Structures are given as C-alpha cells and as structure tokens.
C-alpha positions in Angstrom: 115.9 -77.3 159.6 112.4 -76.9 158.4 111.8 -77.0 154.3 111.0 -73.3 154.5 114.3 -72.2 156.0 116.1 -74.6 153.7 114.4 -73.0 150.8 114.9 -69.4 151.9 118.9 -70.3 152.5 119.0 -71.9 149.0 117.4 -69.0 147.3 118.6 -65.8 149.5 120.0 -63.9 146.6 117.2 -64.5 144.4 114.6 -63.7 147.0 116.7 -60.5 147.9 117.1 -59.4 144.2 113.3 -59.9 143.6 112.2 -58.1 146.8 114.4 -55.2 145.8 113.1 -54.9 142.2 109.2 -55.2 144.0 110.2 -52.3 146.3 111.8 -50.0 143.6 108.8 -50.6 141.4 106.4 -50.2 144.3 108.0 -47.1 145.4 108.1 -45.7 141.7 104.4 -46.5 141.3 103.5 -45.0 144.4 105.2 -41.8 143.6 103.2 -41.5 140.4 106.3 -42.3 138.2 104.2 -44.8 135.9 100.8 -43.0 136.1 101.8 -41.4 132.8 104.3 -41.4 130.0 104.8 -37.5 130.9 105.8 -38.4 134.2 108.4 -40.7 133.4 109.6 -38.7 130.5 109.9 -35.6 132.8 111.9 -37.7 135.5 114.3 -39.0 133.2 115.0 -35.6 131.6 115.8 -34.2 134.9 118.0 -37.1 135.9 121.0 -35.9 134.0 124.0 -38.2 133.5 122.1 -40.8 135.6 119.0 -41.1 133.2 120.6 -43.9 131.2 121.3 -46.0 134.3 118.1 -45.2 135.7 116.1 -46.1 132.6 117.9 -49.3 132.0 116.7 -50.3 135.5 113.1 -49.3 134.9 113.1 -50.9 131.5 114.6 -54.0 133.3 112.2 -53.9 136.0 109.2 -53.5 133.8 109.9 -56.3 131.9 110.0 -58.4 135.0 107.0 -56.8 136.8 104.7 -55.8 133.9 103.7 -52.2 135.1 103.9 -50.5 131.6 103.7 -51.9 128.2 107.2 -52.4 126.7 106.3 -50.2 123.8 105.4 -47.1 126.0 108.9 -47.0 127.9 110.6 -47.8 124.4 108.9 -44.7 123.0 110.1 -42.6 126.0 113.5 -43.9 125.6 113.6 -42.4 121.8 112.1 -39.0 123.0 114.6 -38.7 125.9 117.5 -40.3 124.3 117.2 -39.9 120.7 116.7 -42.9 118.2 120.0 -44.6 118.5 120.7 -44.4 122.4 116.8 -44.7 122.9 117.0 -48.1 121.0 120.2 -49.3 122.7 119.0 -48.6 126.4 115.8 -50.4 125.6 117.4 -53.3 124.1 119.7 -53.5 126.9 116.9 -53.3 129.5 114.3 -55.6 127.6 116.9 -58.4 127.2 118.3 -58.2 130.8 114.7 -58.1 132.1 113.7 -61.0 129.8 116.2 -63.4 130.9 115.6 -62.5 134.3 112.0 -63.1 133.8 112.5 -66.5 132.3 115.1 -67.6 135.0 112.9 -66.6 137.8 109.9 -68.4 136.2 111.9 -71.4 135.5 112.9 -71.5 139.2 109.4 -70.5 140.8 107.0 -71.6 138.3 103.3 -70.8 137.8 102.9 -69.4 141.2 105.3 -66.4 140.6 103.5 -65.7 137.1 100.3 -65.4 138.9 101.5 -62.8 141.3 102.8 -60.7 138.3 100.0 -60.9 135.8 96.1 -61.7 136.0 95.2 -65.1 135.5 93.0 -64.2 132.6 96.1 -62.9 131.1 98.1 -66.3 131.8 94.9 -68.4 130.5 95.0 -66.5 127.3 98.4 -67.5 126.3 99.0 -70.9 128.4 97.5 -72.8 125.5 100.8 -71.9 123.4 103.1 -74.2 125.7 100.5 -77.4 124.5 101.8 -77.0 120.9 105.2 -78.6 121.8 108.1 -77.5 119.7 105.9 -75.2 117.9 105.9 -72.9 120.8 109.5 -72.1 120.2 108.4 -71.0 116.5 105.3 -68.9 118.0 107.2 -67.6 120.9 110.1 -66.2 118.2 107.6 -65.0 115.9 105.7 -63.0 118.6 109.1 -61.5 120.0 109.9 -60.4 116.7 106.7 -58.6 115.9 105.4 -55.6 117.8 102.4 -55.5 119.7 102.4 -59.1 121.4 102.9 -59.2 125.1 106.4 -60.3 125.1 106.8 -60.0 128.9 103.9 -62.6 129.5 105.5 -64.8 126.8 108.8 -64.6 128.3 107.4 -65.9 131.3 105.8 -68.7 129.6 108.8 -69.6 128.2 110.4 -70.2 131.5 107.6 -73.1 131.9 108.5 -74.6 128.7 111.5 -77.1 127.8 113.0 -74.2 125.8 116.7 -74.0 127.1 118.1 -70.7 128.5 120.4 -70.7 125.2 117.9 -70.9 122.8 115.7 -68.4 124.5 118.6 -65.9 124.8 119.2 -66.3 121.2 115.6 -65.6 120.1 115.5 -62.5 122.6 118.9 -61.2 121.1 117.9 -61.5 117.3 113.9 -60.8 117.5 113.6 -58.0 120.1 115.6 -55.5 117.9 113.1 -55.8 115.1 110.0 -55.1 117.5 112.0 -52.3 118.8 112.9 -50.7 115.6 109.3 -50.9 114.5 108.4 -48.9 117.6 111.0 -46.3 117.2 110.4 -45.8 113.4 106.7 -45.7 114.0 107.0 -43.0 116.5 109.8 -41.0 114.5 107.1 -41.2 111.6 104.2 -40.2 113.7 106.0 -37.2 115.1 107.2 -36.0 111.8 103.6 -35.9 110.3 101.3 -35.0 113.2 
C-alpha cells in the first residue's frame, strides 16, 4: 500500500467532511449568496423554519473557510433572528467552526492554512507564535476584542502548542464578548441612523 492510499484511508472522514464544506461553500458563493449582506439576509428570511440550521452551517463554514468576516454574519443573524437568538446562533456556529478549524490545522498544518487564506495574511500573524506562552494571552485578547481576524488566529492556534482544552476554553469565554459588541453596536447604530 502506498503512503498516499494509507493517508486517505486514515483520514477518509476528515477528507469527506472538508470536501462537503468546500462544495457547500463553492455552491453558495457561485449562487451569489455571499456576494452581499442583503443576499444572505433575504435567503435566510425566506428559509422559514430551516433558517437557524442553515445559518449555523453558514456560520460554521465561514469560520473554517473564511468567505465573509464573522462580524458580517453576526450582524445578519441579529437582523434575521433578533438580538438574543441571533447571538445564540452566531455563538454556536463560531464555536463549532473555530474548533473544527483548530483541529484541521492541527492535523494538516501550514499547507491547509495557505489553501484557505493568503500568504500575506498568514505572514502578518505567524510571528505571534514565536512569542511562546505569550501567544496564548495574545490569542485570548484578540478573540475577546472585536475586529481581529479571529478565523485566521484560530488556524494559527492549531499550529501552536496550545491544547484543545485551553483553546476551547478561550473560545467559549472570549467569543461572546466580541459577539455582544457586534450585536449592541449594530442595535445602537440602527436606533440612531
């Protein structure tokens, strides 16, 4: 048995899952779903009872395969589902996507990251890993605050020595703060403008 065949057999479920995510993302992108906030908002509004499940999948996929900034989909969830359910759906999708992203990079490394983001983006943040244990603090602070490239940082965390347990704890505790920031900021903006 060749090394390639052995690799495929060992990783069949991961490869199949990643392939499905890529196909769904490609079909959605080709259909224009991600071309504007309005398109995604209209699509979800028309999805009826399936909208939360569809949104969870979109949010999870967009963390693993960064198509839209997380803030955009978070704002859409607040508009479509309201502030409470929008927050819950965004949070669940972001946590799931972050853990999947971390585990995929932990398994497949830098090559996978460079297939999902530009080399410039990678080079901009890879230096964070050279800070050793300080990376954990920088990572937590960046996840805590809005407007950092959380998806990229979750991938880089997969290259670090951070344990899955610590990574998940940081995501669970820090992601809500930035999500609340997006939700409250959007609600304040719509109240005054």
